[in-house]
GULONU-128196 format. One record per residue (C-alpha): residue in three letters; chain; z, x, y. Coordinates in nm, 4 decimals, always signed. Layout:
% residues N
TIDO   resn   chain         pz         px         py
TIDO    ALA       A          Z          X          Y
...
This chain:
% residues 261
TIDO   resn   chain         pz         px         py
TIDO    UNK       A    -2.4168    +1.9818    -2.1461
TIDO    UNK       A    -2.6900    +2.0198    -1.8541
TIDO    UNK       A    -2.5477    +2.1605    -1.4572
TIDO    UNK       A    -2.7185    +1.8997    -1.2343
TIDO    UNK       A    -2.9090    +2.0288    -0.9033
TIDO    UNK       A    -2.6549    +1.9553    -0.5899
TIDO    UNK       A    -2.8379    +1.7394    -0.4039
TIDO    UNK       A    -2.9049    +1.4281    -0.6324
TIDO    UNK       A    -2.4719    +1.4711    -0.6905
TIDO    UNK       A    -2.4204    +1.2224    -0.4280
TIDO    UNK       A    -2.7459    +0.9690    -0.4970
TIDO    UNK       A    -2.5375    +0.6478    -0.3659
TIDO    UNK       A    -2.3363    +0.5096    -0.0880
TIDO    UNK       A    -1.9820    +0.4503    -0.1230
TIDO    UNK       A    -1.9556    +0.1233    -0.1172
TIDO    UNK       A    -1.6975    +0.0002    +0.1921
TIDO    UNK       A    -1.3404    -0.0644    +0.0309
TIDO    UNK       A    -1.1920    -0.4405    +0.0372
TIDO    UNK       A    -0.8227    -0.3760    +0.1692
TIDO    UNK       A    -0.7312    -0.7142    +0.0179
TIDO    UNK       A    -0.4424    -0.7645    -0.1966
TIDO    UNK       A    -0.5171    -0.6932    -0.5359
TIDO    UNK       A    -0.2881    -0.7623    -0.9349
TIDO    UNK       A    -0.4300    -0.4573    -1.0119
TIDO    UNK       A    -0.3579    -0.0826    -1.0057
TIDO    UNK       A    -0.6908    +0.0260    -0.8471
TIDO    UNK       A    -0.6318    +0.0373    -0.4128
TIDO    UNK       A    -0.3232    +0.2706    -0.5662
TIDO    UNK       A    -0.5477    +0.4495    -0.6927
TIDO    UNK       A    -0.7181    +0.4977    -0.5007
TIDO    UNK       A    -0.4425    +0.5622    -0.2183
TIDO    UNK       A    -0.3451    +0.8144    -0.4770
TIDO    UNK       A    -0.6445    +1.0108    -0.4299
TIDO    UNK       A    -0.6935    +0.9913    -0.0359
TIDO    UNK       A    -0.3565    +1.1357    +0.0311
TIDO    UNK       A    -0.2900    +1.3865    -0.2893
TIDO    UNK       A    -0.6564    +1.4455    -0.4078
TIDO    UNK       A    -0.8890    +1.4569    -0.1039
TIDO    UNK       A    -0.7684    +1.7535    +0.0064
TIDO    UNK       A    -0.9104    +1.9175    -0.3078
TIDO    UNK       A    -1.2223    +1.7954    -0.2854
TIDO    UNK       A    -1.1679    +1.4761    -0.5299
TIDO    UNK       A    -1.3076    +1.1237    -0.4143
TIDO    UNK       A    -1.3402    +0.7788    -0.6279
TIDO    UNK       A    -1.7394    +0.7690    -0.6637
TIDO    UNK       A    -1.9548    +0.9681    -0.9023
TIDO    UNK       A    -2.2958    +0.9741    -0.8501
TIDO    UNK       A    -2.5437    +0.7772    -1.0948
TIDO    UNK       A    -2.6736    +1.1450    -1.2717
TIDO    UNK       A    -2.3511    +1.2364    -1.2730
TIDO    UNK       A    -2.2003    +0.9502    -1.4533
TIDO    UNK       A    -2.4786    +1.0059    -1.7284
TIDO    UNK       A    -2.4846    +1.3253    -1.8004
TIDO    UNK       A    -2.1022    +1.2730    -1.8007
TIDO    UNK       A    -2.0677    +0.9591    -1.9856
TIDO    UNK       A    -2.4083    +0.9185    -2.2086
TIDO    UNK       A    -2.4689    +0.6060    -2.3402
TIDO    UNK       A    -2.2332    +0.4193    -2.1582
TIDO    UNK       A    -2.3601    +0.1000    -1.9432
TIDO    UNK       A    -2.3040    +0.2281    -1.6294
TIDO    UNK       A    -2.0634    -0.0643    -1.3720
TIDO    UNK       A    -2.0016    -0.1917    -1.0577
TIDO    UNK       A    -1.8517    +0.1409    -0.7993
TIDO    UNK       A    -1.4910    +0.0977    -0.7724
TIDO    UNK       A    -1.2546    -0.0338    -0.4303
TIDO    UNK       A    -0.9412    -0.1606    -0.3642
TIDO    UNK       A    -0.9912    -0.4792    -0.5854
TIDO    UNK       A    -1.2937    -0.4587    -0.8542
TIDO    UNK       A    -1.3131    -0.2120    -1.1385
TIDO    UNK       A    -1.4689    +0.1076    -1.1395
TIDO    UNK       A    -1.7064    +0.3532    -1.3557
TIDO    UNK       A    -1.6013    +0.3216    -1.7289
TIDO    UNK       A    -1.3435    +0.5412    -1.7781
TIDO    UNK       A    -1.4210    +0.7385    -1.4458
TIDO    UNK       A    -1.1338    +0.7114    -1.1825
TIDO    UNK       A    -1.1940    +0.9904    -0.9313
TIDO    UNK       A    -1.4679    +1.2205    -0.9373
TIDO    UNK       A    -1.5240    +1.6099    -0.7771
TIDO    UNK       A    -1.8576    +1.7355    -0.7079
TIDO    UNK       A    -1.9396    +2.0925    -0.8734
TIDO    UNK       A    -2.2870    +2.2124    -0.9546
TIDO    UNK       A    -2.1138    +2.4531    -1.1804
TIDO    UNK       A    -2.0041    +2.2235    -1.3774
TIDO    UNK       A    -2.0982    +2.0811    -1.6572
TIDO    UNK       A    -2.2124    +1.7238    -1.5660
TIDO    UNK       A    -2.2280    +1.8256    -1.2183
TIDO    UNK       A    -1.8214    +1.8567    -1.1329
TIDO    UNK       A    -1.5144    +1.7442    -1.2685
TIDO    UNK       A    -1.4200    +1.3422    -1.3965
TIDO    UNK       A    -1.0571    +1.2533    -1.3825
TIDO    UNK       A    -0.8708    +0.9141    -1.5446
TIDO    UNK       A    -0.6009    +0.8441    -1.2967
TIDO    UNK       A    -0.3249    +0.5168    -1.4014
TIDO    UNK       A    -0.0544    +0.4336    -1.2017
TIDO    UNK       A    +0.1585    +0.2098    -1.3936
TIDO    UNK       A    +0.3537    -0.0143    -1.1805
TIDO    UNK       A    +0.7854    +0.0032    -1.2064
TIDO    UNK       A    +0.9763    -0.3124    -1.3831
TIDO    UNK       A    +1.2466    -0.4546    -1.2525
TIDO    UNK       A    +1.4609    -0.1920    -1.3865
TIDO    UNK       A    +1.2943    +0.0837    -1.1857
TIDO    UNK       A    +1.1726    +0.1758    -1.5313
TIDO    UNK       A    +0.7547    +0.2891    -1.5520
TIDO    UNK       A    +0.5976    +0.1512    -1.9224
TIDO    UNK       A    +0.6308    +0.4014    -2.1693
TIDO    UNK       A    +0.2247    +0.3197    -2.2835
TIDO    UNK       A    -0.0674    +0.2773    -2.0675
TIDO    UNK       A    -0.4157    +0.0689    -2.0816
TIDO    UNK       A    -0.7034    +0.3205    -2.0677
TIDO    UNK       A    -0.9815    +0.1378    -2.1860
TIDO    UNK       A    -1.0919    -0.2469    -2.1950
TIDO    UNK       A    -1.4459    -0.4023    -2.3110
TIDO    UNK       A    -1.6735    -0.4311    -2.5184
TIDO    UNK       A    -1.6623    -0.2831    -2.8621
TIDO    UNK       A    -1.9811    -0.1321    -2.8197
TIDO    UNK       A    -1.9237    +0.0485    -2.5078
TIDO    UNK       A    -1.5563    +0.1831    -2.6373
TIDO    UNK       A    -1.7411    +0.3381    -2.9719
TIDO    UNK       A    -1.9780    +0.5019    -2.6679
TIDO    UNK       A    -1.6890    +0.5856    -2.4473
TIDO    UNK       A    -1.5113    +0.7533    -2.7923
TIDO    UNK       A    -1.8265    +0.9787    -2.8688
TIDO    UNK       A    -1.9441    +1.0955    -2.5336
TIDO    UNK       A    -1.5985    +1.1873    -2.4338
TIDO    UNK       A    -1.4999    +1.3975    -2.8314
TIDO    UNK       A    -1.8361    +1.5806    -2.7679
TIDO    UNK       A    -1.7392    +1.6523    -2.4064
TIDO    UNK       A    -1.4154    +1.8196    -2.5604
TIDO    UNK       A    -1.6974    +1.9576    -2.8258
TIDO    UNK       A    -1.8229    +2.2075    -2.5745
TIDO    UNK       A    -1.5337    +2.2073    -2.3919
TIDO    UNK       A    -1.5024    +1.9840    -2.1236
TIDO    UNK       A    -1.2253    +1.8650    -2.0316
TIDO    UNK       A    -1.1242    +1.5226    -1.8748
TIDO    UNK       A    -0.7868    +1.5126    -1.7150
TIDO    UNK       A    -0.6033    +1.1302    -1.7755
TIDO    UNK       A    -0.2923    +1.1305    -1.5250
TIDO    UNK       A    -0.0313    +0.9223    -1.5722
TIDO    UNK       A    +0.1540    +0.8958    -1.2249
TIDO    UNK       A    +0.4662    +0.7412    -1.1082
TIDO    UNK       A    +0.4863    +0.6648    -0.7562
TIDO    UNK       A    +0.6905    +0.4178    -0.5025
TIDO    UNK       A    +0.6345    +0.3087    -0.1429
TIDO    UNK       A    +0.3886    +0.0873    -0.0597
TIDO    UNK       A    +0.0429    +0.0311    -0.2114
TIDO    UNK       A    -0.2223    +0.1599    +0.0954
TIDO    UNK       A    +0.1150    +0.3958    +0.1623
TIDO    UNK       A    +0.2626    +0.5784    -0.1864
TIDO    UNK       A    +0.5203    +0.8144    -0.2181
TIDO    UNK       A    +0.5188    +1.0769    -0.5383
TIDO    UNK       A    +0.7821    +0.9651    -0.8187
TIDO    UNK       A    +0.6327    +1.2565    -1.1180
TIDO    UNK       A    +0.3487    +1.2676    -1.2810
TIDO    UNK       A    +0.2225    +1.3764    -1.6006
TIDO    UNK       A    -0.1249    +1.5657    -1.6853
TIDO    UNK       A    -0.2970    +1.4888    -2.0649
TIDO    UNK       A    -0.6400    +1.5702    -2.1731
TIDO    UNK       A    -0.8404    +1.2540    -2.2564
TIDO    UNK       A    -1.0266    +1.5137    -2.5567
TIDO    UNK       A    -0.7553    +1.5731    -2.6782
TIDO    UNK       A    -0.5443    +1.2441    -2.7327
TIDO    UNK       A    -0.8017    +1.1037    -2.9262
TIDO    UNK       A    -0.8837    +1.4098    -3.1282
TIDO    UNK       A    -0.8429    +1.4359    -3.4902
TIDO    UNK       A    -0.5785    +1.6200    -3.5509
TIDO    UNK       A    -0.3766    +1.5515    -3.2415
TIDO    UNK       A    -0.3343    +1.1123    -3.3129
TIDO    UNK       A    -0.0182    +1.0209    -3.4981
TIDO    UNK       A    -0.0850    +0.7056    -3.6746
TIDO    UNK       A    +0.3085    +0.7267    -3.8413
TIDO    UNK       A    +0.2608    +0.3993    -4.0155
TIDO    UNK       A    -0.0515    +0.3637    -4.1589
TIDO    UNK       A    -0.2088    +0.1600    -3.9042
TIDO    UNK       A    -0.6233    +0.0540    -3.9834
TIDO    UNK       A    -0.8364    +0.2135    -3.8085
TIDO    UNK       A    -1.1401    +0.1810    -3.5533
TIDO    UNK       A    -1.3580    +0.4151    -3.4211
TIDO    UNK       A    -1.0454    +0.6463    -3.6825
TIDO    UNK       A    -0.8329    +0.5535    -3.3520
TIDO    UNK       A    -0.5161    +0.3284    -3.5240
TIDO    UNK       A    -0.5076    -0.0246    -3.4778
TIDO    UNK       A    -0.2918    -0.2116    -3.3591
TIDO    UNK       A    -0.1953    -0.5519    -3.6431
TIDO    UNK       A    -0.2168    -0.8653    -3.5056
TIDO    UNK       A    +0.2329    -0.9925    -3.4716
TIDO    UNK       A    +0.2729    -0.6484    -3.4699
TIDO    UNK       A    +0.7072    -0.6543    -3.3753
TIDO    UNK       A    +0.8704    -0.5796    -3.0588
TIDO    UNK       A    +0.9178    -0.1645    -3.1102
TIDO    UNK       A    +1.1537    -0.1893    -2.7990
TIDO    UNK       A    +1.2748    +0.1513    -2.7277
TIDO    UNK       A    +1.1112    +0.3724    -3.0116
TIDO    UNK       A    +0.7790    +0.2851    -2.8391
TIDO    UNK       A    +0.4406    +0.2526    -3.0787
TIDO    UNK       A    +0.4105    +0.4540    -3.4489
TIDO    UNK       A    +0.0584    +0.5088    -3.3019
TIDO    UNK       A    +0.0614    +0.7937    -3.0062
TIDO    UNK       A    -0.2876    +0.5787    -2.8806
TIDO    UNK       A    -0.4524    +0.2867    -3.0495
TIDO    UNK       A    -0.6853    -0.0103    -3.0364
TIDO    UNK       A    -0.6459    -0.3664    -2.9607
TIDO    UNK       A    -0.9325    -0.5723    -3.0695
TIDO    UNK       A    -0.9840    -0.9076    -2.8559
TIDO    UNK       A    -1.1635    -1.2334    -2.8549
TIDO    UNK       A    -1.2467    -1.3276    -2.5003
TIDO    UNK       A    -1.2023    -1.7240    -2.4112
TIDO    UNK       A    -1.2696    -1.8945    -2.0272
TIDO    UNK       A    -1.0136    -1.9209    -1.8363
TIDO    UNK       A    -1.1551    -2.1827    -1.5686
TIDO    UNK       A    -1.2554    -2.0839    -1.2385
TIDO    UNK       A    -1.1234    -1.9550    -0.9326
TIDO    UNK       A    -1.2505    -2.0473    -0.6152
TIDO    UNK       A    -1.6403    -2.0768    -0.7769
TIDO    UNK       A    -1.5790    -1.6971    -1.0085
TIDO    UNK       A    -1.4879    -1.8049    -1.3655
TIDO    UNK       A    -1.2172    -1.6040    -1.5053
TIDO    UNK       A    -1.1209    -1.5265    -1.8755
TIDO    UNK       A    -0.7814    -1.4541    -2.0647
TIDO    UNK       A    -0.8400    -1.2141    -2.3919
TIDO    UNK       A    -0.6634    -1.3056    -2.7085
TIDO    UNK       A    -0.5695    -1.0125    -3.0501
TIDO    UNK       A    -0.8688    -1.1373    -3.2930
TIDO    UNK       A    -0.9850    -0.8181    -3.5425
TIDO    UNK       A    -1.3295    -0.9822    -3.5725
TIDO    UNK       A    -1.3023    -0.9938    -3.1141
TIDO    UNK       A    -1.5731    -0.8188    -3.0040
TIDO    UNK       A    -1.3546    -0.6802    -2.6590
TIDO    UNK       A    -1.0912    -0.4181    -2.7547
TIDO    UNK       A    -0.8405    -0.1792    -2.5069
TIDO    UNK       A    -0.7478    +0.1513    -2.5818
TIDO    UNK       A    -0.4065    +0.2836    -2.4969
TIDO    UNK       A    -0.1691    +0.5483    -2.5286
TIDO    UNK       A    +0.1942    +0.5532    -2.5702
TIDO    UNK       A    +0.3209    +0.8192    -2.2251
TIDO    UNK       A    +0.6696    +0.8069    -2.3502
TIDO    UNK       A    +0.9518    +1.1175    -2.3956
TIDO    UNK       A    +0.9803    +0.9980    -2.7753
TIDO    UNK       A    +0.5304    +1.0936    -2.7703
TIDO    UNK       A    +0.6131    +1.4158    -2.6471
TIDO    UNK       A    +0.4915    +1.3164    -2.2944
TIDO    UNK       A    +0.6702    +1.5456    -2.0266
TIDO    UNK       A    +0.6603    +1.3673    -1.6394
TIDO    UNK       A    +0.7650    +1.6490    -1.3948
TIDO    UNK       A    +0.8207    +1.5935    -0.9787
TIDO    UNK       A    +0.7224    +1.8140    -0.7122
TIDO    UNK       A    +0.4830    +1.7712    -0.3899
TIDO    UNK       A    +0.2003    +1.6367    -0.3434
TIDO    UNK       A    -0.0090    +1.9980    -0.3198
TIDO    UNK       A    +0.1688    +2.0891    -0.7177
TIDO    UNK       A    +0.0072    +1.7742    -0.8041
TIDO    UNK       A    -0.2619    +1.8433    -0.7118
TIDO    UNK       A    -0.2742    +2.2001    -0.8705
TIDO    UNK       A    -0.2017    +2.1032    -1.1717
TIDO    UNK       A    -0.5076    +1.8064    -1.1874
TIDO    UNK       A    -0.6756    +2.1003    -1.0743
TIDO    UNK       A    -0.5432    +2.3045    -1.3725
TIDO    UNK       A    -0.6410    +2.0593    -1.5971
TIDO    UNK       A    -0.9989    +2.0694    -1.5008
TIDO    UNK       A    -0.9943    +2.3566    -1.7912
TIDO    UNK       A    -0.9201    +2.3329    -2.0840
TIDO    UNK       A    -0.6876    +2.5905    -2.2348
């Protein structure tokens, strides 16, 4: 794994943030980074060179802002020329609480084409093999979208999560790229949660009309589909431990997770 010269780590222009309310979590993730992690050097964007080193063969997508999707899998980046791939990378998920006040017991980590998912999985596994950490922070928050308050958080390592020895597949689901695949018409699991610790759902994409001239799509589960999601359980039964603390505690936990132990 190569290091990148400092002068090329910021070879991009940070896109202007759009504060129009959206239906996904990107805005809250932005606010979490700005409110709790920026002081430790974290930012939303990573340079093309850093992303290419960290996720080779993964085609870059539009940089993230308040409304659009960001770089595949990467939600935050911190420049550090002394580290492989030019710094530290973070996957950040901020699920919305249900009306009951409870948070979902699983989070979606990826949604895109099968080919992109394969490249992502291969890159993360190779990084993990080479000792490169990739923290996954699942953060439960309260407050407003642009002014979140910390409730609790859990920090996992993405590479460890998808490693062969760590995957749980209690019901022997068929696998794709060594990851269990959720069966069609799988029964509701309720509080029992998923029998797989991490899983893929294969999808087909269908046109769903236009809104203000922009084509919209919907996705349906289909074992022959060309798209996929990757999700993981973060329930207590899965062994995920959420902790509460101060913003400083959260920032320190994220920093600690950038080194594999």
